[in-house]
N, C-alpha and C positions, 0 to 999 in steps of 0.2 A: 213411590218415589225413591225409597231406599233401594229397592230392587234394581231400578234403572241405573242408579249410580253405581252399584256393584257391577252390573253388566258392562257399563261403559268402561270402568277401570280394567275389567278383565280383557275386553277387546283391545284396549290400548297397551297392554303389558308387553307384547312382542315389540311394538314400536319403540317403547321406552328402553328396552334391553338393547336394541340396535343402536339407539342414540347414545346410550351410556358407553357402548363399545367404541363408537366413533370418537367420543370425547376422550376416552382413555388413550386411543392411538394418537390423537392430536397432542395430548399432554406429553407423551413420550417423545414425539418429534420436537416439540418446543424445548423440552429439557435437554435433548441431545444437541440441538443447535445452540442452546445457551452455553453448554459446556464447551463446545467448539469455539464460540465467540470469546469466552473467558480465557481459554488457552491461547487463542490468537492474540488477544489483548496483552496477556502476560508475556508472550514471546516478543511483542513489539516494544515492550518497555525497555529502557536502558538497563544493561546488566548491572551497572553500579548501584541502581536502586535496590536490586535484590541483594547485592553484596552488603550494602549499608544496613539493610534490614537484618541480615544474618549476623553482621558484626555487632549491631546493637543488642541482639538477643544473646549473643555470647558474652557481651559485656555485662548484661544484667545477671547472667548465670555466674560469671566470675565474681561479681560484686556480692552476690548472695553467698557464694562459697567462702569468700573472705569474711563476711559478717559472722558466719558460724565458725570461723577460725580453722577452716580446712584449707590451709595455705598452699599445699602442694597441688591439690586439685584446682584451686583458683589460679595458680600460676600456669598450669597447662591450658586452661580455657582462655585466660587472658592472652596468652601467647598466640593462640589460634585467632583471636579477635583482632590482634594488632595489624596484620597484613590487610584485613578487610577495612580497617579504620583509617588507613593511610590516606592523607589528603582530605579527610572529612573533619567535621567539627568535633567528632568523637576521638580523634587521634590523641589529643593532649590528655583527655580523661583516661584513655587506655594506658598511655605511657606512665601517668601518675600512679595508676593502680598497680602496674607492674613494678614500679619503684618501691611502693609501700610493701607489696608482697615479698619482694626480695629482701627488704629490711627485716621482715618477720622471720625469714629463713636464714638470716645472717649472711646473705650473699651481698656484701656491700659494694663490691665492684660492679656487679650487674645493676644494683640499685642506682649507683651513680651514673651509669650509662643511660638508663631510662630517664632519670631525673634531668640529666643534661638536655636530652631531646625535648622533654616536656617544657623545661625552662625556656628553651629557644623559641618554642611556639608561643608560650605565655607572654614573653617579653615583647613580641611583636604587637600584642593587643594593647599594650599600655595600660591594662587594667590592674590597678594595685592589688585588688583582691586575689586574683588568680596568681599574680607574681608572688604575693606573700605566702600563698599555699606552696608554691614550688620551693621557695626559700626555706620554709619549715621542713619540707621533705629533705632538702640538702643538709640542714642542720642535724636531722635525725640520722642521716647516713654517717656523718662524721662522728656523731656521738657513739653510734654502734661500732665504729672502727676505732674507738678509744682515742679520738682526737678532739677533745672538748674545746681546746683553744681555737681550732679551725671552725668548729661549729658555732662559736660565739658570734663571729662576724655575720654569719647567715641569719641567725635568729634575731640579732639586733636590727639588721636591715629589714627582715620580715616584719618586725614590730612597727618599724617606720612606715612600711607600705600598708599594713593593716590599719594604722591610724588614718591614713589617707582614704582608705576604703570605707572607714566607719562601720566595720563589721565586728560586732562584739563576740560572736562565736569564734571567729578566726583569732581575735585578740586573746581570748582565753587560752586557746591552744598554744599560741606563741609565748604567752606569759609563762605557761607551765613548762614549755620547752626551755625558756631562759633559766628558769629555776633549776631544771635538770642539768643544764650546762654549767652553771656556777657551783652546783652541788658536786659535780664531777671534778671541778677544778679545786675543790676543798674550801670554797668561799661560801659557807652556809649562811653567814650573816647577809650576804648580798643576795643569796637565793631565796631567803624567806619572804621578802616583800613581793617578789614575782609570783610565788605560788599562792600567797594570800590574795593577791589581786585576781588571779585566775579563778580561785574559789568563789570570790565575791561576784564575779561576772556570771559564772554558771548558776550560782544560787539565785541571783536576781532574775535570770532567765527561766527559773523554775525547772532546771535540769537536775533532778535529784541524783540519778546514777552518775552523771558526770561530776557532780559535786563530791560524791563519795570517792571517786577516783582522785580528785584533787586533794582530798584529805589524806589519802594514802601516800600521795606524793609529798605532802607536807610532813608526814611522819618521818620520811627519809631525812629531811632537813633538820627536824627536831633531834633525831639520833645524832646527826653530825654536830649539833650544838650541845650534846650531852644532856638534853632534856628528855631523859628516858621515861619518866613517869607520864609526862604529857603525850609522848609518842605512843606509849602502851595504851593509854586511855583512848586516844584517837583511833588506833587500829582495832581495839575491842568494839568500837562503834562501826567500823567499816567492814570487818570480816564477816559478821553475821549477815549484813545486808548483801554482800557480794555472793554469799552462799546461796541466796535465793534467786540469783540471776544466772543466765547462761554464760556469763563472761568469766570463763575459767582462767583466762590469762591474767586479768586483774586480780582475781582471787589468789592465784599462785604468787604473784608479786607481793601482795599484801602479807601473805604467810611468810614469805622470805623476810620482809621487814620486821614482822613480829619476832621471828627467830633471832634476827640481829639485835632487837631490843632486849630479849631475854638473855642472850649471850653477853651483852654488854653489862648486864647486872649479875653475871655469874650464876645464872639460872639455867645450867646446861641441860638438865632433864626436860624442862619445858621447851627450851629452844629446839631440842632434838625432834620433838613431835611436829612442830611447825615446819622445820626445814625438810623433814621426811615427806610430809604431805605435799609441800611445794615441789620437791624433786620428782615425786610421782606424777604430778600434774604436768610438769614441763617435759618429762620423758614421754608421756603419752601424746603430748601435742607436737613433739619433735622440735622443741625450742631449746637449742643447746646453750644459748646465751644465758638465759635465766636458770637453766639446770646447773650450770657451772657455779653460780652464786649459791644455790641451795646445797650442792655437794661440798663446797668449801666450808659452809657453815656446819654441815653435818660432821665433816672431818674434825673441825675445831671442837665440837662437842664430844666426840667419841674417842679421840686418839689416846686419851689417858685411861678411860674406863673400859673401852671395848676395842682394843687394837686391831683385831681381825676385821671387824666391820668398818673400822676407820680406814684400813688399808684398801678395802674394796671401794670405798668412796673415793679415796685418793687416786686409785687406778683409773676409774672412770673420769674423774676430774681432769687428770693429766691428758687422757685421750681426747676429751672434748676441747680442752684448752688449746692443745696443739693444733687441732683441726679448725677451731673457730675462726682464727684470723688468717688462715690460709686462703680464705675467700676474698680477701681484700689486699690489694697491692698499694703500699704507701706511695710508691712513685706515681702510679696512675691516678690516685686520688689527688696527689699534689698537682698533677697536670690538669685535672678537672678544676681544681681550686683556682689555678691561674686563669683558666679559660673563663670561669664564672666571674672572676674579678674584672676581666676585660668587658664582659657583657654588662656589668653594672654601669660602667662608664657610658655605654650605649643607652641604657635605660634613662639616665639623667637627661639625655638629649631627646628622648622620644616618649616622655610621659604623657603627652597629649594625644597619643594615637587613639584610633577608634576603639570603642569598648566591644567586648564580645557580646553575643546574645545572652539574655538573662538565663536562659536554660543551661548554657554552658557554665556560667558563673556559679549558679546554684549547685550544679552537679559537682563541680570541683570543690565548692565549699563543704558539701557533704562528705566528699572523699577526705578533705583535710581534717574534718571532725573525727574521722575514724583514727587518725594519727594519734589523737589524744590517748586512746587506749594503749597504743604502742609506747607512748612516752614513758610509761611505768617500767619499760624494759631497760632504761638507761642505767648506766653504771652506778653502783653504790661504792662504798669504800672498798678498795682493792683487796685487802686481806684483813681478817679478824682472827688473829692467832691468840690462843690462850696459853699463858705461861703456867706450868704446874707448880705446885707448892714447893717442891724441891728446888726448882730453878729460881723461884722468887726468894727463897731463903738464902740461896747462894749469893744472889745479887745484893741482899741487904748487908752482907759482910763488906761490900765495897765502900759503904759509907762510914765505916767505923773510924778510919783514920787514913791519912794520905798515903803513908808508906805501905799499908796493907792493900789499899786500892791499887797502887802501882805494881806490887808484887803479883796480885791475882791476874792482872791484865797482861803481864809478861810482854810489855811493849805494844800490846794491841791498843790499849788506851793510855796515852801519855798525859797524865795530869800534872806533871812536874813543872813544865814551862821553865821559868827562871828560878823556881823555888828549890830549896835544898831537899834532897830525898828524905832526909831524916827529920825534917820539920813536920810536926804534927799539925793537923788542921784545928782551928778553934771550933767551939761548939756551933757557932752560927754557920761556918762553912761546911761542917759535917752534915748539919741538918739540911742545908741547901742542896748538897750533893745527893743526899739520900732522897730528898723530894724530887730532884731532877731525874735520878736513875729510875725511881718508881714511875714517874710520868712517862719516861721513854719506854719502859716495859709495857705500860698500858697502851701507848700509841702503837707499839709493835704488834700487840694483840689485835688492834683495830686496823692494822695495815696502813697507818698514817705517820710513820716516823720521819717527820721533817721539822725544821727549825721553827717555822711559823706556827705550826700546831702546838709544838712544845711550849713556845712562849705563851700562846693563848691558854693552854691547859694550866700553866703555872701562874696565870694572872698578871703577866708583865709584858712589856713591849719587847720586840726582838732586840732592840738596841740595849735595853737593860739586861736581858739574858746574856747577850754577847759580852757586855762589860763585866758582869759578875763571873761568868765562867772563865773569862780570860784572866781575871785577877786571881782566881783560885787555881786553875789548871793550865793556863796558857793555851787552851784549846778554843777553837771556834765551835759554835753549837752543832753545826752539821758534822764536823769531824768527831766531836764527842759522841754524837748519836751513832755514827758509823762504827766507832770503836766499841760501843756497847753491843751493837748488832754482831760484830765479828767475835767479841768475847762470848757472846751467847751461842754463836755458831760453834766455836771451838769446844765450849762446855758440852753442848749436845753431842758432838762427835766423840768426846771423851767418855761421857756417861751413858750414851745410848747407841752402842755400836750396831744395834739391830736396825736403826733408821738408815734409809738411803739418802743420797745427797739432795734429792728433790724434796723430801720431807723436811730436812733441816732448812733448806732454802725457804720453804713455805713458812716455817715457824719463826724465821728471822725476817719476815715481811718482804721477801724478794719474790717478784712476780714470775721470774723464770730462772732456771738453773744456770744458764751461761752468765747472766749478770752477777749472780751470787758467786760463781767461781772466780770471775775476774776480781771482784771486791776482796775475796778471801786471799787470793794470790797477791794482790797489791799490799795487803796488810801483813801477811805471814811469809811471803816469798815463795810459797808452794800452793798447789791446788788442794781442795778438800780431799780428793782421791789420794794424792800423794801423801797428805797428812795421815790419813787412815793407814796407808801402806806402811809408813814409817812406824806408827804405833804398833802395828802387828809385828814388824821386824824387831822392835825393841823388846816386845814381850817374849819373843822366841829366844 
């Protein structure tokens, strides 16, 4: 029986081989025709379907590049995606992403252009969630352009829309942005409750990394409130955590804040290490906005002990500072501001428009969340200038008595008012002037020499400060501060001829040389350059 079976199999072998070959040829024909059918079907599909698919793929790629902080590459890919997204549901997402990327690259004019187009699309939806996202982006643009007052109206409107949307994630982002806005305006008491609410929202949602970012933002406000020990303790908790994450941006900003905290406590050596690490991070990432802050802090730490290295920092600082705001036109931003104001009136009349699809709302919400990381880039105190011991000793002489004060200022600070020049100040007035001048010098170091901060620093109201100064010197607080800055400037020009005008301006808390030159000429009747020339001539 076994033999028969074997024989039958052998006899059928040729037939099976032929059958196998036929089946193989048939399979190839079926595959060939299937390919042709697929190609024909693809050809018959509308072209915009393929364009949309390609656009969505580019958007995903751009978003991924942005997430890993490769902003230039993300900008290139998102720009390619925009023409493909025109007229589709992805257009607003693409415009919003382009706006955020340009903020990161400090190109605020381009950011405003894309944000305006995105906002125009979002407002037609009547969806308060996506509108609040666009308003937050607009606030970020004006913050980056150093216009916090204009940013305020956008962020407050955004908070109003986020409350209507009942979106806690969006609300946390906007609350943090509001804190940055008021911090930039110098109103840290108002900024504190906003950042604390943002922190509580993220903490309740279990977002640990975002909570750490909020703590870093809170540290900025604490520094503004002179709560240096609490700010340092907060940052010592945040920095090690951020070192373990890929978020280099937030780490660099936290390092900048720690440098600021150390410098405010006259711990220059420690501050130098934090500022240097931050500067290296931002230079590698191509972030000029935050690198400027790090370089300014480094210069503050080094100018007395390491002049050569300090000058190198100042040179790069000036280069970046000059180019940073060339990317934004104040006139154009003002034009956008007016246009958006008109758009808001339209929103009030169209809040009941149809909602966008959930997918679009969620995508924009996720995009808005990424803005939170960027929020840490907003401006801190403009200048933090350190007065050396020689200069501090010189200013102490100003509080000895009234006639010595008048003589040292040579009409730059006129404390006489209606008093007789020979009249000596009593002990109380001398102590008050000494404390006032020391407070002004401290505020100049921090880049905050204004009357409101002076009154706050001295623990009195602005009205009380104005009355006391007027009774002693006949000066208004702001005039007295200006006189101290000008006397400081002249002293630096007299005792440090190796400094250039830009360095002197920086050490007197002036953001740019032209403003310093105008103030100097208004006080002394000549420009700083003319003053130096005359000194050289007198020595000859």
